[in-house]
PDB file with SEQRES, HELIX, SHEET and CRYST1 records, atoms N, CA, C and O in Angstrom:
SEQRES   1 A   89  MET GLY ILE SER LEU LYS THR LEU ASP ASP ALA CYS CYS          
SEQRES   2 A   89  TYR LYS THR ILE ARG VAL VAL GLN ASP ILE VAL GLN LYS          
SEQRES   3 A   89  PRO LEU ASN VAL GLU ARG ALA LYS LYS SER LEU GLU ALA          
SEQRES   4 A   89  LEU ILE LYS ALA ILE PHE SER ASN VAL PHE GLU VAL ILE          
SEQRES   5 A   89  VAL ALA LYS VAL ASN ALA SER ILE THR LEU ASP ASP SER          
SEQRES   6 A   89  GLU GLN THR THR SER LYS HIS GLY THR ILE SER VAL LEU          
SEQRES   7 A   89  ASP ILE PHE GLY PHE GLU SER PHE GLN VAL SER                  
HELIX    1 AA1 LEU A    5  CYS A   13  1                                   9    
HELIX    2 AA2 VAL A   30  ILE A   60  1                                  31    
HELIX    3 AA3 ASP A   64  THR A   69  1                                   6    
SHEET    1 AA1 2 TYR A  14  VAL A  19  0                                        
SHEET    2 AA1 2 ASP A  22  PRO A  27 -1                                        
SHEET    1 AA2 2 ILE A  75  ASP A  79  0                                        
SHEET    2 AA2 2 GLY A  82  PHE A  86 -1                                        
CRYST1    1.000    1.000    1.000  90.00  90.00  90.00 P 1           1          
ATOM      1  N   MET A   1     101.771 102.290  93.858  1.00  0.00           N  
ATOM      2  CA  MET A   1     100.980 103.200  93.054  1.00  0.00           C  
ATOM      3  C   MET A   1     101.847 104.280  92.415  1.00  0.00           C  
ATOM      4  O   MET A   1     101.367 105.039  91.573  1.00  0.00           O  
ATOM      5  N   GLY A   2     103.089 104.355  92.798  1.00  0.00           N  
ATOM      6  CA  GLY A   2     103.974 105.357  92.222  1.00  0.00           C  
ATOM      7  C   GLY A   2     103.900 106.711  92.912  1.00  0.00           C  
ATOM      8  O   GLY A   2     104.304 107.723  92.340  1.00  0.00           O  
ATOM      9  N   ILE A   3     103.385 106.736  94.143  1.00  0.00           N  
ATOM     10  CA  ILE A   3     103.273 107.986  94.897  1.00  0.00           C  
ATOM     11  C   ILE A   3     104.202 107.905  96.090  1.00  0.00           C  
ATOM     12  O   ILE A   3     104.225 106.903  96.804  1.00  0.00           O  
ATOM     13  N   SER A   4     104.967 108.963  96.304  1.00  0.00           N  
ATOM     14  CA  SER A   4     105.877 108.959  97.448  1.00  0.00           C  
ATOM     15  C   SER A   4     105.095 109.111  98.749  1.00  0.00           C  
ATOM     16  O   SER A   4     103.983 109.639  98.762  1.00  0.00           O  
ATOM     17  N   LEU A   5     105.684 108.647  99.828  1.00  0.00           N  
ATOM     18  CA  LEU A   5     105.051 108.743 101.139  1.00  0.00           C  
ATOM     19  C   LEU A   5     104.810 110.208 101.518  1.00  0.00           C  
ATOM     20  O   LEU A   5     103.778 110.531 102.106  1.00  0.00           O  
ATOM     21  N   LYS A   6     105.745 111.085 101.188  1.00  0.00           N  
ATOM     22  CA  LYS A   6     105.590 112.515 101.498  1.00  0.00           C  
ATOM     23  C   LYS A   6     104.412 113.112 100.740  1.00  0.00           C  
ATOM     24  O   LYS A   6     103.636 113.878 101.312  1.00  0.00           O  
ATOM     25  N   THR A   7     104.269 112.774  99.469  1.00  0.00           N  
ATOM     26  CA  THR A   7     103.147 113.279  98.673  1.00  0.00           C  
ATOM     27  C   THR A   7     101.824 112.804  99.255  1.00  0.00           C  
ATOM     28  O   THR A   7     100.871 113.577  99.350  1.00  0.00           O  
ATOM     29  N   LEU A   8     101.761 111.541  99.643  1.00  0.00           N  
ATOM     30  CA  LEU A   8     100.555 110.982 100.250  1.00  0.00           C  
ATOM     31  C   LEU A   8     100.265 111.656 101.586  1.00  0.00           C  
ATOM     32  O   LEU A   8      99.119 112.001 101.874  1.00  0.00           O  
ATOM     33  N   ASP A   9     101.288 111.844 102.394  1.00  0.00           N  
ATOM     34  CA  ASP A   9     101.141 112.524 103.679  1.00  0.00           C  
ATOM     35  C   ASP A   9     100.639 113.959 103.475  1.00  0.00           C  
ATOM     36  O   ASP A   9      99.724 114.402 104.169  1.00  0.00           O  
ATOM     37  N   ASP A  10     101.230 114.668 102.541  1.00  0.00           N  
ATOM     38  CA  ASP A  10     100.809 116.049 102.263  1.00  0.00           C  
ATOM     39  C   ASP A  10      99.359 116.104 101.807  1.00  0.00           C  
ATOM     40  O   ASP A  10      98.610 116.988 102.221  1.00  0.00           O  
ATOM     41  N   ALA A  11      98.961 115.169 100.960  1.00  0.00           N  
ATOM     42  CA  ALA A  11      97.602 115.167 100.421  1.00  0.00           C  
ATOM     43  C   ALA A  11      96.563 114.864 101.498  1.00  0.00           C  
ATOM     44  O   ALA A  11      95.462 115.413 101.474  1.00  0.00           O  
ATOM     45  N   CYS A  12      96.910 114.000 102.430  1.00  0.00           N  
ATOM     46  CA  CYS A  12      95.940 113.584 103.457  1.00  0.00           C  
ATOM     47  C   CYS A  12      95.968 114.441 104.714  1.00  0.00           C  
ATOM     48  O   CYS A  12      94.971 114.509 105.432  1.00  0.00           O  
ATOM     49  N   CYS A  13      97.079 115.088 104.990  1.00  0.00           N  
ATOM     50  CA  CYS A  13      97.229 115.777 106.281  1.00  0.00           C  
ATOM     51  C   CYS A  13      97.310 117.295 106.183  1.00  0.00           C  
ATOM     52  O   CYS A  13      97.333 117.980 107.206  1.00  0.00           O  
ATOM     53  N   TYR A  14      97.353 117.830 104.960  1.00  0.00           N  
ATOM     54  CA  TYR A  14      97.481 119.274 104.803  1.00  0.00           C  
ATOM     55  C   TYR A  14      96.501 119.809 103.763  1.00  0.00           C  
ATOM     56  O   TYR A  14      96.185 119.147 102.775  1.00  0.00           O  
ATOM     57  N   LYS A  15      96.038 121.018 104.016  1.00  0.00           N  
ATOM     58  CA  LYS A  15      95.231 121.742 103.038  1.00  0.00           C  
ATOM     59  C   LYS A  15      96.180 122.695 102.328  1.00  0.00           C  
ATOM     60  O   LYS A  15      96.855 123.503 102.966  1.00  0.00           O  
ATOM     61  N   THR A  16      96.227 122.596 101.012  1.00  0.00           N  
ATOM     62  CA  THR A  16      97.130 123.439 100.235  1.00  0.00           C  
ATOM     63  C   THR A  16      96.335 124.572  99.597  1.00  0.00           C  
ATOM     64  O   THR A  16      95.335 124.346  98.917  1.00  0.00           O  
ATOM     65  N   ILE A  17      96.804 125.797  99.832  1.00  0.00           N  
ATOM     66  CA  ILE A  17      96.136 126.990  99.308  1.00  0.00           C  
ATOM     67  C   ILE A  17      97.137 127.773  98.472  1.00  0.00           C  
ATOM     68  O   ILE A  17      98.256 128.043  98.908  1.00  0.00           O  
ATOM     69  N   ARG A  18      96.713 128.137  97.257  1.00  0.00           N  
ATOM     70  CA  ARG A  18      97.569 128.966  96.402  1.00  0.00           C  
ATOM     71  C   ARG A  18      97.002 130.386  96.417  1.00  0.00           C  
ATOM     72  O   ARG A  18      95.841 130.612  96.077  1.00  0.00           O  
ATOM     73  N   VAL A  19      97.842 131.328  96.818  1.00  0.00           N  
ATOM     74  CA  VAL A  19      97.464 132.741  96.839  1.00  0.00           C  
ATOM     75  C   VAL A  19      98.449 133.465  95.936  1.00  0.00           C  
ATOM     76  O   VAL A  19      99.629 133.604  96.256  1.00  0.00           O  
ATOM     77  N   VAL A  20      97.939 133.923  94.802  1.00  0.00           N  
ATOM     78  CA  VAL A  20      98.743 134.552  93.753  1.00  0.00           C  
ATOM     79  C   VAL A  20      99.899 133.615  93.399  1.00  0.00           C  
ATOM     80  O   VAL A  20      99.684 132.603  92.730  1.00  0.00           O  
ATOM     81  N   GLN A  21     101.116 133.933  93.833  1.00  0.00           N  
ATOM     82  CA  GLN A  21     102.257 133.079  93.503  1.00  0.00           C  
ATOM     83  C   GLN A  21     102.731 132.251  94.694  1.00  0.00           C  
ATOM     84  O   GLN A  21     103.638 131.430  94.550  1.00  0.00           O  
ATOM     85  N   ASP A  22     102.138 132.451  95.853  1.00  0.00           N  
ATOM     86  CA  ASP A  22     102.541 131.722  97.047  1.00  0.00           C  
ATOM     87  C   ASP A  22     101.668 130.491  97.249  1.00  0.00           C  
ATOM     88  O   ASP A  22     100.482 130.493  96.922  1.00  0.00           O  
ATOM     89  N   ILE A  23     102.265 129.458  97.784  1.00  0.00           N  
ATOM     90  CA  ILE A  23     101.540 128.244  98.148  1.00  0.00           C  
ATOM     91  C   ILE A  23     101.689 128.062  99.654  1.00  0.00           C  
ATOM     92  O   ILE A  23     102.800 128.020 100.182  1.00  0.00           O  
ATOM     93  N   VAL A  24     100.555 127.956 100.333  1.00  0.00           N  
ATOM     94  CA  VAL A  24     100.545 127.815 101.790  1.00  0.00           C  
ATOM     95  C   VAL A  24      99.934 126.467 102.135  1.00  0.00           C  
ATOM     96  O   VAL A  24      98.883 126.095 101.613  1.00  0.00           O  
ATOM     97  N   GLN A  25     100.607 125.737 103.022  1.00  0.00           N  
ATOM     98  CA  GLN A  25     100.071 124.462 103.493  1.00  0.00           C  
ATOM     99  C   GLN A  25      99.649 124.629 104.951  1.00  0.00           C  
ATOM    100  O   GLN A  25     100.431 125.045 105.806  1.00  0.00           O  
ATOM    101  N   LYS A  26      98.375 124.286 105.202  1.00  0.00           N  
ATOM    102  CA  LYS A  26      97.825 124.377 106.554  1.00  0.00           C  
ATOM    103  C   LYS A  26      97.517 122.960 107.025  1.00  0.00           C  
ATOM    104  O   LYS A  26      96.819 122.224 106.327  1.00  0.00           O  
ATOM    105  N   PRO A  27      98.020 122.558 108.197  1.00  0.00           N  
ATOM    106  CA  PRO A  27      97.738 121.203 108.680  1.00  0.00           C  
ATOM    107  C   PRO A  27      96.245 121.014 108.957  1.00  0.00           C  
ATOM    108  O   PRO A  27      95.576 121.920 109.455  1.00  0.00           O  
ATOM    109  N   LEU A  28      95.738 119.831 108.627  1.00  0.00           N  
ATOM    110  CA  LEU A  28      94.347 119.491 108.917  1.00  0.00           C  
ATOM    111  C   LEU A  28      94.261 118.949 110.343  1.00  0.00           C  
ATOM    112  O   LEU A  28      95.215 118.366 110.858  1.00  0.00           O  
ATOM    113  N   ASN A  29      93.095 119.152 110.974  1.00  0.00           N  
ATOM    114  CA  ASN A  29      92.907 118.521 112.282  1.00  0.00           C  
ATOM    115  C   ASN A  29      92.687 117.021 112.058  1.00  0.00           C  
ATOM    116  O   ASN A  29      92.523 116.576 110.922  1.00  0.00           O  
ATOM    117  N   VAL A  30      92.686 116.258 113.134  1.00  0.00           N  
ATOM    118  CA  VAL A  30      92.614 114.801 113.024  1.00  0.00           C  
ATOM    119  C   VAL A  30      91.357 114.364 112.280  1.00  0.00           C  
ATOM    120  O   VAL A  30      91.423 113.483 111.423  1.00  0.00           O  
ATOM    121  N   GLU A  31      90.211 114.972 112.598  1.00  0.00           N  
ATOM    122  CA  GLU A  31      88.949 114.580 111.956  1.00  0.00           C  
ATOM    123  C   GLU A  31      88.979 114.830 110.448  1.00  0.00           C  
ATOM    124  O   GLU A  31      88.545 113.979 109.673  1.00  0.00           O  
ATOM    125  N   ARG A  32      89.480 115.971 110.033  1.00  0.00           N  
ATOM    126  CA  ARG A  32      89.554 116.268 108.590  1.00  0.00           C  
ATOM    127  C   ARG A  32      90.577 115.379 107.886  1.00  0.00           C  
ATOM    128  O   ARG A  32      90.369 114.985 106.738  1.00  0.00           O  
ATOM    129  N   ALA A  33      91.672 115.062 108.562  1.00  0.00           N  
ATOM    130  CA  ALA A  33      92.668 114.162 107.971  1.00  0.00           C  
ATOM    131  C   ALA A  33      92.066 112.765 107.777  1.00  0.00           C  
ATOM    132  O   ALA A  33      92.317 112.111 106.765  1.00  0.00           O  
ATOM    133  N   LYS A  34      91.266 112.312 108.758  1.00  0.00           N  
ATOM    134  CA  LYS A  34      90.595 111.010 108.616  1.00  0.00           C  
ATOM    135  C   LYS A  34      89.637 111.022 107.425  1.00  0.00           C  
ATOM    136  O   LYS A  34      89.598 110.067 106.648  1.00  0.00           O  
ATOM    137  N   LYS A  35      88.863 112.104 107.279  1.00  0.00           N  
ATOM    138  CA  LYS A  35      87.921 112.220 106.152  1.00  0.00           C  
ATOM    139  C   LYS A  35      88.680 112.206 104.828  1.00  0.00           C  
ATOM    140  O   LYS A  35      88.239 111.590 103.858  1.00  0.00           O  
ATOM    141  N   SER A  36      89.814 112.884 104.794  1.00  0.00           N  
ATOM    142  CA  SER A  36      90.633 112.921 103.581  1.00  0.00           C  
ATOM    143  C   SER A  36      91.131 111.524 103.226  1.00  0.00           C  
ATOM    144  O   SER A  36      91.097 111.121 102.064  1.00  0.00           O  
ATOM    145  N   LEU A  37      91.593 110.793 104.231  1.00  0.00           N  
ATOM    146  CA  LEU A  37      92.070 109.431 104.010  1.00  0.00           C  
ATOM    147  C   LEU A  37      90.936 108.512 103.578  1.00  0.00           C  
ATOM    148  O   LEU A  37      91.119 107.672 102.696  1.00  0.00           O  
ATOM    149  N   GLU A  38      89.763 108.666 104.196  1.00  0.00           N  
ATOM    150  CA  GLU A  38      88.600 107.861 103.807  1.00  0.00           C  
ATOM    151  C   GLU A  38      88.220 108.113 102.347  1.00  0.00           C  
ATOM    152  O   GLU A  38      87.874 107.179 101.625  1.00  0.00           O  
ATOM    153  N   ALA A  39      88.284 109.372 101.915  1.00  0.00           N  
ATOM    154  CA  ALA A  39      87.973 109.703 100.521  1.00  0.00           C  
ATOM    155  C   ALA A  39      88.979 109.057  99.571  1.00  0.00           C  
ATOM    156  O   ALA A  39      88.606 108.571  98.504  1.00  0.00           O  
ATOM    157  N   LEU A  40      90.244 109.054  99.956  1.00  0.00           N  
ATOM    158  CA  LEU A  40      91.279 108.422  99.137  1.00  0.00           C  
ATOM    159  C   LEU A  40      91.034 106.912  99.032  1.00  0.00           C  
ATOM    160  O   LEU A  40      91.121 106.335  97.948  1.00  0.00           O  
ATOM    161  N   ILE A  41      90.729 106.285 100.164  1.00  0.00           N  
ATOM    162  CA  ILE A  41      90.466 104.842 100.176  1.00  0.00           C  
ATOM    163  C   ILE A  41      89.258 104.513  99.301  1.00  0.00           C  
ATOM    164  O   ILE A  41      89.283 103.545  98.541  1.00  0.00           O  
ATOM    165  N   LYS A  42      88.211 105.312  99.409  1.00  0.00           N  
ATOM    166  CA  LYS A  42      87.010 105.097  98.599  1.00  0.00           C  
ATOM    167  C   LYS A  42      87.337 105.205  97.108  1.00  0.00           C  
ATOM    168  O   LYS A  42      86.866 104.396  96.309  1.00  0.00           O  
ATOM    169  N   ALA A  43      88.134 106.191  96.738  1.00  0.00           N  
ATOM    170  CA  ALA A  43      88.508 106.375  95.329  1.00  0.00           C  
ATOM    171  C   ALA A  43      89.338 105.191  94.823  1.00  0.00           C  
ATOM    172  O   ALA A  43      89.140 104.727  93.700  1.00  0.00           O  
ATOM    173  N   ILE A  44      90.263 104.705  95.650  1.00  0.00           N  
ATOM    174  CA  ILE A  44      91.088 103.560  95.251  1.00  0.00           C  
ATOM    175  C   ILE A  44      90.216 102.324  95.054  1.00  0.00           C  
ATOM    176  O   ILE A  44      90.335 101.638  94.039  1.00  0.00           O  
ATOM    177  N   PHE A  45      89.340 102.037  96.017  1.00  0.00           N  
ATOM    178  CA  PHE A  45      88.476 100.869  95.895  1.00  0.00           C  
ATOM    179  C   PHE A  45      87.541 100.990  94.689  1.00  0.00           C  
ATOM    180  O   PHE A  45      87.279 100.001  94.005  1.00  0.00           O  
ATOM    181  N   SER A  46      87.047 102.182  94.433  1.00  0.00           N  
ATOM    182  CA  SER A  46      86.173 102.394  93.281  1.00  0.00           C  
ATOM    183  C   SER A  46      86.912 102.086  91.981  1.00  0.00           C  
ATOM    184  O   SER A  46      86.377 101.417  91.097  1.00  0.00           O  
ATOM    185  N   ASN A  47      88.140 102.579  91.874  1.00  0.00           N  
ATOM    186  CA  ASN A  47      88.927 102.331  90.665  1.00  0.00           C  
ATOM    187  C   ASN A  47      89.285 100.858  90.514  1.00  0.00           C  
ATOM    188  O   ASN A  47      89.238 100.321  89.408  1.00  0.00           O  
ATOM    189  N   VAL A  48      89.642 100.198  91.614  1.00  0.00           N  
ATOM    190  CA  VAL A  48      89.945  98.764  91.565  1.00  0.00           C  
ATOM    191  C   VAL A  48      88.707  97.989  91.119  1.00  0.00           C  
ATOM    192  O   VAL A  48      88.805  97.081  90.293  1.00  0.00           O  
ATOM    193  N   PHE A  49      87.539  98.348  91.665  1.00  0.00           N  
ATOM    194  CA  PHE A  49      86.295  97.685  91.289  1.00  0.00           C  
ATOM    195  C   PHE A  49      86.015  97.863  89.796  1.00  0.00           C  
ATOM    196  O   PHE A  49      85.626  96.904  89.130  1.00  0.00           O  
ATOM    197  N   GLU A  50      86.204  99.061  89.264  1.00  0.00           N  
ATOM    198  CA  GLU A  50      85.988  99.323  87.838  1.00  0.00           C  
ATOM    199  C   GLU A  50      86.904  98.449  86.980  1.00  0.00           C  
ATOM    200  O   GLU A  50      86.474  97.920  85.956  1.00  0.00           O  
ATOM    201  N   VAL A  51      88.154  98.298  87.390  1.00  0.00           N  
ATOM    202  CA  VAL A  51      89.094  97.457  86.642  1.00  0.00           C  
ATOM    203  C   VAL A  51      88.634  95.998  86.683  1.00  0.00           C  
ATOM    204  O   VAL A  51      88.653  95.311  85.662  1.00  0.00           O  
ATOM    205  N   ILE A  52      88.223  95.529  87.856  1.00  0.00           N  
ATOM    206  CA  ILE A  52      87.753  94.146  87.986  1.00  0.00           C  
ATOM    207  C   ILE A  52      86.533  93.909  87.106  1.00  0.00           C  
ATOM    208  O   ILE A  52      86.467  92.902  86.401  1.00  0.00           O  
ATOM    209  N   VAL A  53      85.567  94.825  87.138  1.00  0.00           N  
ATOM    210  CA  VAL A  53      84.357  94.689  86.315  1.00  0.00           C  
ATOM    211  C   VAL A  53      84.727  94.664  84.835  1.00  0.00           C  
ATOM    212  O   VAL A  53      84.193  93.849  84.082  1.00  0.00           O  
ATOM    213  N   ALA A  54      85.622  95.535  84.410  1.00  0.00           N  
ATOM    214  CA  ALA A  54      86.031  95.564  83.002  1.00  0.00           C  
ATOM    215  C   ALA A  54      86.684  94.246  82.594  1.00  0.00           C  
ATOM    216  O   ALA A  54      86.420  93.727  81.510  1.00  0.00           O  
ATOM    217  N   LYS A  55      87.539  93.704  83.468  1.00  0.00           N  
ATOM    218  CA  LYS A  55      88.216  92.437  83.143  1.00  0.00           C  
ATOM    219  C   LYS A  55      87.231  91.271  83.125  1.00  0.00           C  
ATOM    220  O   LYS A  55      87.316  90.402  82.256  1.00  0.00           O  
ATOM    221  N   VAL A  56      86.296  91.245  84.077  1.00  0.00           N  
ATOM    222  CA  VAL A  56      85.289  90.180  84.085  1.00  0.00           C  
ATOM    223  C   VAL A  56      84.420  90.288  82.844  1.00  0.00           C  
ATOM    224  O   VAL A  56      84.160  89.283  82.183  1.00  0.00           O  
ATOM    225  N   ASN A  57      83.968  91.489  82.518  1.00  0.00           N  
ATOM    226  CA  ASN A  57      83.144  91.681  81.323  1.00  0.00           C  
ATOM    227  C   ASN A  57      83.876  91.229  80.061  1.00  0.00           C  
ATOM    228  O   ASN A  57      83.288  90.591  79.188  1.00  0.00           O  
ATOM    229  N   ALA A  58      85.158  91.565  79.974  1.00  0.00           N  
ATOM    230  CA  ALA A  58      85.936  91.168  78.796  1.00  0.00           C  
ATOM    231  C   ALA A  58      86.078  89.650  78.715  1.00  0.00           C  
ATOM    232  O   ALA A  58      86.093  89.078  77.625  1.00  0.00           O  
ATOM    233  N   SER A  59      86.182  89.010  79.868  1.00  0.00           N  
ATOM    234  CA  SER A  59      86.387  87.560  79.844  1.00  0.00           C  
ATOM    235  C   SER A  59      85.101  86.775  79.590  1.00  0.00           C  
ATOM    236  O   SER A  59      85.171  85.625  79.158  1.00  0.00           O  
ATOM    237  N   ILE A  60      83.929  87.361  79.843  1.00  0.00           N  
ATOM    238  CA  ILE A  60      82.674  86.631  79.648  1.00  0.00           C  
ATOM    239  C   ILE A  60      81.866  87.117  78.447  1.00  0.00           C  
ATOM    240  O   ILE A  60      80.772  86.614  78.188  1.00  0.00           O  
ATOM    241  N   THR A  61      82.396  88.082  77.721  1.00  0.00           N  
ATOM    242  CA  THR A  61      81.683  88.613  76.563  1.00  0.00           C  
ATOM    243  C   THR A  61      81.632  87.562  75.456  1.00  0.00           C  
ATOM    244  O   THR A  61      82.643  86.957  75.101  1.00  0.00           O  
ATOM    245  N   LEU A  62      80.437  87.363  74.927  1.00  0.00           N  
ATOM    246  CA  LEU A  62      80.250  86.420  73.826  1.00  0.00           C  
ATOM    247  C   LEU A  62      80.363  87.164  72.506  1.00  0.00           C  
ATOM    248  O   LEU A  62      79.926  88.310  72.393  1.00  0.00           O  
ATOM    249  N   ASP A  63      80.956  86.507  71.495  1.00  0.00           N  
ATOM    250  CA  ASP A  63      80.964  87.140  70.178  1.00  0.00           C  
ATOM    251  C   ASP A  63      79.589  86.939  69.527  1.00  0.00           C  
ATOM    252  O   ASP A  63      78.741  86.243  70.084  1.00  0.00           O  
ATOM    253  N   ASP A  64      79.367  87.531  68.376  1.00  0.00           N  
ATOM    254  CA  ASP A  64      78.046  87.511  67.728  1.00  0.00           C  
ATOM    255  C   ASP A  64      77.534  86.098  67.468  1.00  0.00           C  
ATOM    256  O   ASP A  64      76.345  85.842  67.658  1.00  0.00           O  
ATOM    257  N   SER A  65      78.395  85.169  67.039  1.00  0.00           N  
ATOM    258  CA  SER A  65      77.935  83.810  66.742  1.00  0.00           C  
ATOM    259  C   SER A  65      77.520  83.067  68.011  1.00  0.00           C  
ATOM    260  O   SER A  65      76.571  82.285  67.985  1.00  0.00           O  
ATOM    261  N   GLU A  66      78.207  83.299  69.096  1.00  0.00           N  
ATOM    262  CA  GLU A  66      77.859  82.647  70.368  1.00  0.00           C  
ATOM    263  C   GLU A  66      76.558  83.206  70.947  1.00  0.00           C  
ATOM    264  O   GLU A  66      75.800  82.474  71.584  1.00  0.00           O  
ATOM    265  N   GLN A  67      76.296  84.485  70.733  1.00  0.00           N  
ATOM    266  CA  GLN A  67      75.103  85.120  71.293  1.00  0.00           C  
ATOM    267  C   GLN A  67      73.826  84.569  70.684  1.00  0.00           C  
ATOM    268  O   GLN A  67      72.790  84.526  71.348  1.00  0.00           O  
ATOM    269  N   THR A  68      73.888  84.155  69.447  1.00  0.00           N  
ATOM    270  CA  THR A  68      72.670  83.662  68.799  1.00  0.00           C  
ATOM    271  C   THR A  68      72.452  82.174  69.017  1.00  0.00           C  
ATOM    272  O   THR A  68      71.336  81.683  68.848  1.00  0.00           O  
ATOM    273  N   THR A  69      73.507  81.444  69.391  1.00  0.00           N  
ATOM    274  CA  THR A  69      73.362  79.990  69.504  1.00  0.00           C  
ATOM    275  C   THR A  69      73.388  79.464  70.928  1.00  0.00           C  
ATOM    276  O   THR A  69      73.109  78.283  71.137  1.00  0.00           O  
ATOM    277  N   SER A  70      73.712  80.287  71.916  1.00  0.00           N  
ATOM    278  CA  SER A  70      73.798  79.776  73.287  1.00  0.00           C  
ATOM    279  C   SER A  70      73.047  80.691  74.253  1.00  0.00           C  
ATOM    280  O   SER A  70      72.757  81.847  73.947  1.00  0.00           O  
ATOM    281  N   LYS A  71      72.743  80.142  75.419  1.00  0.00           N  
ATOM    282  CA  LYS A  71      72.081  80.932  76.454  1.00  0.00           C  
ATOM    283  C   LYS A  71      73.119  81.811  77.137  1.00  0.00           C  
ATOM    284  O   LYS A  71      74.287  81.448  77.269  1.00  0.00           O  
ATOM    285  N   HIS A  72      72.648  82.985  77.567  1.00  0.00           N  
ATOM    286  CA  HIS A  72      73.539  83.876  78.315  1.00  0.00           C  
ATOM    287  C   HIS A  72      73.666  83.382  79.746  1.00  0.00           C  
ATOM    288  O   HIS A  72      72.701  82.880  80.323  1.00  0.00           O  
ATOM    289  N   GLY A  73      74.837  83.523  80.309  1.00  0.00           N  
ATOM    290  CA  GLY A  73      75.058  83.165  81.702  1.00  0.00           C  
ATOM    291  C   GLY A  73      74.732  84.330  82.611  1.00  0.00           C  
ATOM    292  O   GLY A  73      74.290  85.384  82.155  1.00  0.00           O  
ATOM    293  N   THR A  74      74.944  84.139  83.859  1.00  0.00           N  
ATOM    294  CA  THR A  74      74.768  85.205  84.837  1.00  0.00           C  
ATOM    295  C   THR A  74      76.046  85.339  85.633  1.00  0.00           C  
ATOM    296  O   THR A  74      76.903  84.456  85.619  1.00  0.00           O  
ATOM    297  N   ILE A  75      76.159  86.439  86.317  1.00  0.00           N  
ATOM    298  CA  ILE A  75      77.285  86.645  87.220  1.00  0.00           C  
ATOM    299  C   ILE A  75      76.710  87.073  88.555  1.00  0.00           C  
ATOM    300  O   ILE A  75      75.800  87.900  88.611  1.00  0.00           O  
ATOM    301  N   SER A  76      77.237  86.517  89.619  1.00  0.00           N  
ATOM    302  CA  SER A  76      76.777  86.848  90.961  1.00  0.00           C  
ATOM    303  C   SER A  76      77.927  87.452  91.741  1.00  0.00           C  
ATOM    304  O   SER A  76      79.080  87.048  91.588  1.00  0.00           O  
ATOM    305  N   VAL A  77      77.599  88.428  92.581  1.00  0.00           N  
ATOM    306  CA  VAL A  77      78.616  89.162  93.322  1.00  0.00           C  
ATOM    307  C   VAL A  77      78.236  89.201  94.794  1.00  0.00           C  
ATOM    308  O   VAL A  77      77.088  89.474  95.143  1.00  0.00           O  
ATOM    309  N   LEU A  78      79.202  88.928  95.645  1.00  0.00           N  
ATOM    310  CA  LEU A  78      79.031  89.079  97.076  1.00  0.00           C  
ATOM    311  C   LEU A  78      79.952  90.200  97.517  1.00  0.00           C  
ATOM    312  O   LEU A  78      81.173  90.083  97.412  1.00  0.00           O  
ATOM    313  N   ASP A  79      79.377  91.279  98.007  1.00  0.00           N  
ATOM    314  CA  ASP A  79      80.182  92.391  98.501  1.00  0.00           C  
ATOM    315  C   ASP A  79      79.694  92.773  99.894  1.00  0.00           C  
ATOM    316  O   ASP A  79      78.894  92.052 100.491  1.00  0.00           O  
ATOM    317  N   ILE A  80      80.163  93.884 100.406  1.00  0.00           N  
ATOM    318  CA  ILE A  80      79.796  94.278 101.767  1.00  0.00           C  
ATOM    319  C   ILE A  80      78.321  94.637 101.900  1.00  0.00           C  
ATOM    320  O   ILE A  80      77.804  94.715 103.015  1.00  0.00           O  
ATOM    321  N   PHE A  81      77.645  94.853 100.792  1.00  0.00           N  
ATOM    322  CA  PHE A  81      76.230  95.207 100.831  1.00  0.00           C  
ATOM    323  C   PHE A  81      75.320  94.001 100.667  1.00  0.00           C  
ATOM    324  O   PHE A  81      74.102  94.134 100.789  1.00  0.00           O  
ATOM    325  N   GLY A  82      75.878  92.830 100.393  1.00  0.00           N  
ATOM    326  CA  GLY A  82      75.072  91.629 100.246  1.00  0.00           C  
ATOM    327  C   GLY A  82      75.341  90.918  98.934  1.00  0.00           C  
ATOM    328  O   GLY A  82      76.305  91.216  98.228  1.00  0.00           O  
ATOM    329  N   PHE A  83      74.475  89.979  98.627  1.00  0.00           N  
ATOM    330  CA  PHE A  83      74.640  89.133  97.449  1.00  0.00           C  
ATOM    331  C   PHE A  83      73.691  89.602  96.353  1.00  0.00           C  
ATOM    332  O   PHE A  83      72.501  89.794  96.601  1.00  0.00           O  
ATOM    333  N   GLU A  84      74.211  89.785  95.147  1.00  0.00           N  
ATOM    334  CA  GLU A  84      73.379  90.187  94.018  1.00  0.00           C  
ATOM    335  C   GLU A  84      73.714  89.315  92.817  1.00  0.00           C  
ATOM    336  O   GLU A  84      74.850  88.870  92.650  1.00  0.00           O  
ATOM    337  N   SER A  85      72.703  89.077  91.983  1.00  0.00           N  
ATOM    338  CA  SER A  85      72.892  88.295  90.777  1.00  0.00           C  
ATOM    339  C   SER A  85      72.440  89.148  89.598  1.00  0.00           C  
ATOM    340  O   SER A  85      71.346  89.712  89.618  1.00  0.00           O  
ATOM    341  N   PHE A  86      73.287  89.240  88.567  1.00  0.00           N  
ATOM    342  CA  PHE A  86      73.015  90.105  87.425  1.00  0.00           C  
ATOM    343  C   PHE A  86      72.890  89.283  86.150  1.00  0.00           C  
ATOM    344  O   PHE A  86      73.708  88.397  85.904  1.00  0.00           O  
ATOM    345  N   GLN A  87      71.890  89.564  85.349  1.00  0.00           N  
ATOM    346  CA  GLN A  87      71.806  88.965  84.015  1.00  0.00           C  
ATOM    347  C   GLN A  87      72.781  89.681  83.085  1.00  0.00           C  
ATOM    348  O   GLN A  87      73.396  89.052  82.224  1.00  0.00           O  
ATOM    349  N   VAL A  88      72.923  91.005  83.260  1.00  0.00           N  
ATOM    350  CA  VAL A  88      73.849  91.811  82.480  1.00  0.00           C  
ATOM    351  C   VAL A  88      74.652  92.633  83.448  1.00  0.00           C  
ATOM    352  O   VAL A  88      74.085  93.307  84.308  1.00  0.00           O  
ATOM    353  N   SER A  89      75.966  92.593  83.327  1.00  0.00           N  
ATOM    354  CA  SER A  89      76.797  93.361  84.269  1.00  0.00           C  
ATOM    355  C   SER A  89      77.055  94.746  83.741  1.00  0.00           C  
ATOM    356  O   SER A  89      77.734  95.539  84.393  1.00  0.00           O  
TER     357      SER A  89                                                      
END                                                                             
């Protein structure tokens, strides 16, 4: 991802506070560090999902001539919440 291990460690394990011109880093307790890591994981998965949806949409998009002469397909998704089928993604 282009992020150094130290930057990732600082982001997940420390609270950074800027006071005027000083920057203070306070270590997070284990529970807060876990929550911070969970938020990072959620953001990464969300972004990956958005990229996948955009690529799938681009690959199944019909041009104007195809839309008037053929039936639209469907796309089905199996994720951790179950199976869903969409007419339009």
